VOGUDO-464883 format. One record per residue: x negated, y, z of N, C-alpha, C, O, CB in turn. Coordinates in steps of 0.05 Angstrom, whole numbers, plus 5000, padded with zeros to 4 digits. Glycine has a CB too. Example, Ala and Ser with C-alpha at 12.3 -4.5 7.8 and 13.67 -1.06 7.14 Angstrom:
% VOGUDO-464883
473648865156475449105156473649345156471549345169477449115181474349555142472749795143474250015157473250235161471849885114
This chain:
% VOGUDO-464883
603292897890601792807914603692717936603192507948599993027924605892867940607792797961609192527955609792377973609893017964609592477928610792227921608991987928609991777936611492227891606392027925604491807932604491757961604391517970601591887923604691967978604691928007607291798015607291608031604492198021609591888003612191768010612291468001613291298016614491927996611191417977611091137968609390957986610090727992609991127939607091067995605390918013606690868039606390648050602791078017608191058050609591018075611790808072612190648090610891288084613190808049615290608045614090328044615190148056616790668018611790298031610490038029609589948057609889718065608090048010608490138072607590078099609889998117609689798132606190318111612190138116614490068132615689798124616589648141616590288130615689748098616689488088614989258098615989058107616789498057612289298097610489088106610789048136610788818145607589168100611189258151611589238180614189088186614188918204611589508193616289148171618789008175618688718169619788558184620889138158617288638148616888358141615288208163616087988171615488328114613088338172611488218193613088188219612887978232608988388198614688388226616288378250618388158248618888008268617588648255619688128225621687918221620387648223621587458235622987948194617887618213616487358214615887288244616087058252613987358197614987498259614387448287616987358302616787178319613287708300619187488297621687418310622487138303623586988320623987618302622087058278622786788270621086578284622086368292622486758240618386638288616586448302617286438331617386218343613686528298617586668344617986678373620786608381621186488402617186948383622686688365625486618371626686778393628986718402625586328378625386978403626487158422626287068451626687228469629387208416625586818456625386728484622586678494622186578516626986468488620586738477617786698485616686428477614186398479617586738514618286238469617285978461617085968431618386108417619085758471615385788421615085758392616985538382617685358397612285688385617885568357619385358345617485138338615585188323620985458319617884898347616084678342617684418342620084418344613884668363616184198339617483938338618983868364620883718364615483718332618083988387619383928412621784118417622984108438617483948435622384288397624584478400623684748410621284808409626684358418625584898420624985168429624685178459626285308473627185358419622685028469622185028498619285078503617585058486623084748510618685148528615985188536614584918540615884728549615785358561611984898535610584648538610584548567610684308572607684668528610484738586610484658614613084528622613184378642609984908632615284578608617784448614617984168603619383998614620084618603616584108581616783848568614583658577614983418578616783868539612283768584609983598593608683718617606683868615607883568570609683658641608283758665605683588668605783368678610083728691603483698661600983558658599983398682599083178678598883748651600183508705598983368728600383108735599182938748599083548752602883068727604282828735603182578721603482358732607282858729601982608697600982368684597982348684596882158673601982368656596582528696593682508699592982398726593882508747592382788694591382188726590482078752587482058750586381898735591781798757586082208767583182208768582282048791583482058813582082498769580081898788578981758812577981968832577282188825576681568803577981888858577082078879574282178873573982418868577181938906572382008873569582078865568581828852567281658865567782168889569081808826568481558812565481508806563881688809569881558787564981268799562281188791561881288762563881338748561880878792559381318753558881398725560281208706560480968711555881408719561281318684562781168664560981088641559481258631565281328653560980838633559280748611559880898586562180978580559580448607557780938570558081078544559280888523558780638525555381188534560780988504561980828483560380838457560780668440564780918479558681038455557081068430554481208437554181338458558581218409552481178419549881288423550081598424551481718409547881198401548581718442548482008446551082128456551482368454547682138420552881968467555282068478554582218504553182118521557381848484555582468507555182608532556582458554558882368550556082908531555382418578556782278599559482408606559782648605555082268624561482238612564082328620564082398649562482288664566282108613565882578657566082658685568082478699570382468692566982958688567182318720568982128732570582238756571182098775567381888742571182498755572782618777574182858766573582958744570882698801576082968781577583198772575783448773573883458790580083248789576283638756574783888756576684128761576084358754573183928730579084068771581084268776579884488794578684418815583684148788580184738787579284968801576184998802575085148818580284958830574784848785571884888782571485138765572585168744570484638770569685308774568985548758566485488743564385418755568685798776566585518717564185498700564385748682565785748662564085228683562985958691563086208677560286328676558386208685565086408690560086568665557586708663556386748691553886758694557886968649558086778711557186848738556886608757555486628777559087038750558086378750557986148768558285888753559485888731560186168790557085678764557485408752557685208775555685138787554985338733560185128781560684948803559284678799558584558819563784908806558984588774557684328769554884318781554084118792557584278739553484538779550684548789550384528819548284468829549284798779552584588833552484568863552184278872551484228895554984698875552784088855552383798861550383668843548783498852555083658859550383738818548783578798546083698791544583568776550383558773545383928801542684038796540583858810541283718829542484338805538083868802535983708814535683788843534783618859533383748799536284028850535884128877537883988897537183928919536184428879540383948888542483848906543483568901544883458917544784028904542683438879543883178871543482958892545282818898542583088844541082938902540582728922542182778947543482588958537582718930542283018956543783098981546783038977548082958996543283388987547883098953550683068948551482788938553882728936551583268927549482618932550082358922551182358893552682178885552082218940550382558878551282598851549082528831546782518838552282888846549882478806547982428784546582688777547782898774549482308760543982668775542382908767542882958737543182778721539382858772542983218730543183288702540483218688538383218701543883588698540683158663538383068648536183278646536783518646539182988619533683188645531483378642531683538616530583748613528783238644533083428596533483568571534983828575534784008558534883398550536483858596537984098602536184328612537084548615540184038622533684258618531784458628529784538607527784668614530284338653530284478582528484558560529784768543532184758538527684308543528184958534529185158516529585018489527884858480527285408513531885078475532484928450530584978427530084798411535184988442529485218425527785278402524785218407523585088390527985578396523785298429520885258435520384998449518084898449519885488451522384878461521984628475520484658502519584468514520484428458520284908511518884958536520584868560523084888559518285258539519284758580520684678605521184928621519385088627518984468621523684958629524585188645524885118674525184888681527185308633524885318692525285258720528185238727528885148749523985488737529985318710532885298714534185188689532885168668534085578723536685128690538185018668538085218644538485458648541084958675537585108620537485268596540185408591542285288595536685098572540185658583542685798577544385648557546885658557542186078567543185498539544685348519545985098530547684978518542885268495545185018554546384778567547884858593548784678607544084588574548285108598549485208623552485148624553485098646548985498626553885158602556785118601557384828597557984738575558085298579557384678619557584378618559984278603559784068589557684278647562284418605564784318594564884338564566884268552567084458606562784438551562684438522562284148512563184078490560484628511560883988528560283718520561483508538562283298529557283678519561583558564562483368584565383418591566183648595560683378609566983208591569783228597570583038619569382818621571483188572572583108636573482918656574982688643576382728623575283058677574782448655576082218644578282138664577682048686574081978640580782168656582982098673583981818666583581718643585282298669585281688685586481428680589281488669591281498685586581258706589481518643592081588631592381418606590481338593592181888624594881358599595381208574594881388550595281628551598281098574593881268528593281428504595681568493597881458494592081248483595381818484597581968472598081878443600281908433596982268473595981778430596281678402594881398401593181338417595081878382595781238381594480978377591481018370590781218356595880818355589780838379586980868374585780588369586280398384585581008399584280568347583080308341579980318345578580148334583680238312579080508360576180538364575080298379576280198398575580798380572780198370571379978383568680078391567180188375571179718364567980028416565380128426563079958415563479728406565280118457560780078414558379948403557379738422556979798446556180148397556979498413555879278429552779288429551479258449556779008420551779338404548879348401548279508375549979528358547679068400545879608374544979738349543379548332541479418342543279998356544079518308542579348289540979518270542079698257544579158274538479458268536779598249536379418225535679178228534079678261536779528201536279368177534279508159533679408137538979328162
């Protein structure tokens, strides 16, 4: 019985040693990962804010395809969208949109997804705006793109 326990401990220690060595190889001891950009932190190679330019308070952006969620034409830096607060609703809810000069959120956001009932407030399934809507910055593409927007829908 003692041999089984000792053997089990040896296997456990060996597995721990292999996992620890793999972690050291990935991390490299300085906190950065080994990657194509070398052993540096991403904040040192790509300071994000320098290449992002958001319009001050832009006009709505045209959709490129059918059922595309509208893009956000302004920065959302420091916007809280959490279980306790949703900064987007302080301008875009039906209650404040006219006063703030913002686009009202769609009536579809006030329907329960299963029953289709109209709710008095935004549906919990539509509360986290940034799951579908993203800010659109004036930035050059990071990768080549051959996407062509839809001019018209043809039914055959």
